C-alpha positions as CSV (number, residue, x, y, z in Angstrom):
1,X,137.3,53.2,65.7
2,X,138.0,50.2,63.5
3,X,136.2,47.8,65.9
4,X,133.1,50.0,65.9
5,X,133.0,50.0,62.1
6,X,133.4,46.3,61.9
7,X,130.5,45.8,64.5
8,X,128.3,48.1,62.5
9,X,129.1,46.3,59.2
10,X,128.4,42.9,60.9
11,X,125.2,44.2,62.4
12,X,124.1,45.5,59.0
13,X,124.9,42.2,57.3
14,X,123.0,40.3,60.0
15,X,120.0,42.6,59.7
16,X,119.9,42.3,55.9
17,X,120.2,38.5,56.2
18,X,117.3,38.4,58.7
19,X,115.2,40.7,56.5
20,X,115.9,38.7,53.3
21,X,115.1,35.4,55.2
22,X,111.9,37.0,56.5
23,X,110.9,38.1,53.0
24,X,111.6,34.6,51.6
25,X,109.5,33.0,54.4
26,X,106.7,35.5,53.7
27,X,106.7,34.7,50.0
28,X,106.8,31.0,50.7
29,X,103.7,31.1,52.9
30,X,101.8,33.6,50.7
31,X,98.8,32.1,48.9
32,X,98.3,33.0,45.3
33,X,95.2,35.1,44.4
34,X,92.9,33.2,42.0
35,X,89.9,34.9,40.3
36,X,87.6,33.6,37.6
37,X,84.5,34.2,35.5
38,X,82.4,31.7,33.7
39,X,81.1,32.3,30.2
40,X,79.3,30.6,27.4
41,X,81.6,28.7,25.0
42,X,80.9,28.1,21.3
43,X,79.5,24.5,21.7
44,X,75.8,24.2,22.0
45,X,75.2,27.9,22.3
46,X,71.7,29.1,21.3
47,X,72.9,32.5,20.1
48,X,76.5,32.9,18.6
49,X,76.5,36.5,19.7
50,X,76.6,35.3,23.3
51,X,79.9,33.5,23.0
52,X,82.2,34.6,25.8
53,X,79.3,36.4,27.6
54,X,79.4,36.0,31.3
55,X,76.6,33.9,32.8
56,X,76.0,31.4,35.5
57,X,73.1,29.4,33.9
58,X,73.8,26.7,31.4
59,X,71.5,24.2,29.5
60,X,72.5,20.7,28.7
61,X,74.8,20.6,25.7
62,X,76.1,24.1,26.3
63,X,79.8,24.7,26.9
64,X,81.0,26.2,30.2
65,X,84.2,28.1,29.9
66,X,86.3,29.2,32.9
67,X,88.4,32.3,32.4
68,X,91.0,32.4,35.2
69,X,93.6,34.8,36.3
70,X,96.2,34.1,39.0
71,X,98.1,36.9,40.7
72,X,101.2,36.8,42.8
73,X,100.3,38.7,46.0
74,X,104.0,39.6,46.6
75,X,104.6,41.3,43.3
76,X,101.0,42.1,42.1
77,X,101.9,40.5,38.7
78,X,99.7,38.1,36.8
79,X,101.2,34.7,36.7
80,X,101.7,33.0,33.3
81,X,102.6,29.5,32.2
82,X,106.2,30.4,33.0
83,X,105.3,30.9,36.6
84,X,102.7,28.2,37.3
85,X,103.0,24.4,37.3
86,X,99.2,23.9,37.0
87,X,95.8,25.5,37.2
88,X,92.9,23.1,37.6
89,X,89.1,23.4,37.9
90,X,87.6,20.7,40.1
91,X,83.9,20.0,39.9
92,X,82.1,18.6,43.0
93,X,81.5,15.5,40.9
94,X,85.3,14.7,41.0
95,X,86.0,15.7,37.5
96,X,89.2,17.8,37.1
97,X,90.0,20.0,34.1
98,X,93.5,21.3,33.4
99,X,93.5,25.0,32.3
100,X,95.8,26.3,29.6
101,X,97.4,29.7,29.3
102,X,97.0,31.8,26.2
103,X,95.7,34.9,24.4
104,X,92.0,35.5,24.0
105,X,90.0,35.7,21.9
106,X,92.2,33.2,20.0
107,X,92.0,34.9,16.6
108,X,92.7,38.4,17.7
109,X,93.9,38.4,21.4
110,X,93.3,41.4,23.6
111,X,94.2,39.6,26.9
112,X,96.0,36.6,28.2
113,X,94.6,34.2,30.9
114,X,94.0,30.6,31.8
115,X,91.0,28.8,30.4
116,X,89.4,25.4,30.4
117,X,86.0,24.2,29.3
118,X,83.3,21.5,29.8
119,X,80.2,20.7,27.8
120,X,77.2,19.9,30.1
121,X,76.2,16.3,29.4
122,X,72.6,15.8,28.3
123,X,72.0,13.5,31.3
124,X,73.6,15.8,33.9
125,X,71.4,16.6,36.9
126,X,70.0,20.1,37.0
127,X,70.8,22.4,39.9
128,X,73.8,24.2,41.4
129,X,77.2,22.7,40.4
130,X,79.9,23.6,42.9
131,X,83.5,23.8,41.8
132,X,86.9,25.1,43.0
133,X,90.0,26.2,41.3
134,X,93.6,25.4,42.4
135,X,96.8,27.0,41.1
136,X,100.3,25.8,41.9
137,X,103.3,28.0,41.3
138,X,106.8,26.7,40.3
139,X,108.1,27.8,43.8
140,X,105.5,25.6,45.6
141,X,103.0,28.3,46.6
142,X,99.4,27.6,46.0
143,X,96.1,29.4,45.6
144,X,92.6,28.2,45.7
145,X,89.3,29.8,44.7
146,X,86.3,28.5,46.4
147,X,83.1,29.9,44.9
148,X,81.0,32.2,47.1
149,X,78.1,30.0,48.2
150,X,75.2,32.2,47.0
151,X,72.8,30.1,45.0
152,X,71.6,32.9,42.8
153,X,75.0,33.5,41.3
154,X,76.4,30.0,41.4
155,X,77.1,27.9,38.3
156,X,73.7,26.2,37.7
157,X,72.5,23.6,35.2
158,X,69.0,24.4,34.2
159,X,66.3,22.4,32.3
160,X,65.3,23.6,28.8
C-alpha cells in the first residue's frame, strides 16, 4: 500500500514537472501580438481638429504617429514598459524609431499604449511607405507586425 502511494506521488510530481516544462516552452516560443494604427500628429496638420484621427495619407511636413499595443498571447494582457525591452518602428528606408509607453492623450489620458512619431520631410518621395514594428519582451519573446500589403490602406506620402 505504501509503495503504491509513493509511486502515485512520484508519477504526479513527474507529470506536473512535465506540464510545467511544456508550458514554459510554449511561452518561450510564443510570438507577441502587435497591433497598430497610424494617425495625424500635431506637427504640420492642416486642421487641428484632425489631430489623432486615423489616416493612411500624409502630406510633406505632416506628422505620422504610430499608436501601438502589444499583447501577451499566453495571458491576454497588454504589455507595458515593465514587460517589454523595446518597441521599434522600422521604415523601409532603414530609419528606426523607438516607441515610448504612456497615457494618451497626454493631458487627460483615457488609455495607455506605445507611440512614436515621424515628420515627413519636404523632399521625401511620394508613394507607399512600407514599415514594420518589432516588440521585444523582457523574457526574450518577440513580436513583429508586418503591414498588410494592400496599397489602398498602406501608409502613403501624397503630393499637395
